[in-house]
C-alpha positions, 0 to 999 in steps of 0.5 A: 626601853624608855628612860623616864627621867631624861630631864633634871629629875633624880629619884634615888638619894639618901640624907643624913637626917634619916640615912647614910648621906653626908648632907642634910635634906636642906643642903640637898634641896639647895644644891638641887636648885643650883644644879637645875634639878626640878624634882628629887626624891629622898629615898632613905633606907628602911629601919632594918637596913639602918639598924643592921648597918649602924647598930651602935648609933641606931637609936642615938643618931637619927632624929624621928622621921615624924619631923618630916610632917613639919618640913617644907621647902622654903628655899626654892621651887624644887619639888621634893618627894619622900619615898623609902628604900624597902628591904626584903627581910627573909624567905617569907617575903617580909618587907621592912617599909618603915623609916623611924617607924613611919610607914611610907606610901611609895617605895623603891624595892631593893635588896641589900646583902646585909639585910636579907637573911635567907638563901641568896639563890631564892632572891628572884622568887622574892622579887617576883612575889614582892612585885605581885604583892606590892606593885601598886606601891613600887615606883621602881626596882632599885639597883637590880644589877648590883654585883655586890648584892645579889645580881649573881643570883638574879634571873634578870630575864624573869625579873624584866618580864614581871616588871614589864607585865606590871609596867614597873620601871627598873633602875640604872644605878649610877653609883653602882656603875662608878664603883664597879659594882655593876654586873655589866652583862645584866645591865645591858639586858635590862637596858635592851629589854625593860620597858621603863628605866630610871637613871638615878644617882643613888647619891650619898654625897653632894659630889655624887649627886652632881656627877654620877648621873652624868657618867651614867648618861655617858655610858648610855650614849657610848653604848648607843642607848641614846 
């Protein structure tokens, strides 16, 4: 297992501009510099995830994603990249890949319990088929060990095998660990057998951005993965 972001890089976080963070992109970028981060990825939720999570506020709260075409980092030298956290919609492997109806080129492939509309027992087949279809766009598999979503039904060995075949990293999600939303047994399997792993904060606040990865790395050290 090779951790791809041992240095100061975090590739999973959400903004209040387009998702469910408590801070704006500008605030996040300024804070990232203060924390010595060299690169961050803003990975806001897809349209369908936000519509289902915040149905009343959906069309009133969030400004158009197209504004990002005018956004530049004028604060510091942090490299800021923009991805999207894709969602599986149904058993036909339909994927929501847009934020404010703008298609994104690079994605985190995730499953959320409030979005997926089909039999949970089929989730492993969805992962495999989605990876086979979209592996050139997938940066990593988001929180595959999340016990609050689908880890109960995920065949982690099969998922690791197909990810290793396509050299797709898997994610150690620090927020899930801290919130006790991690299937620890499957996390250990992933850390033992996955070729590549990202350790990300999945931060929804500046506090989580600052502290979550530190706790995840402590877990790795305490369990002899580092």
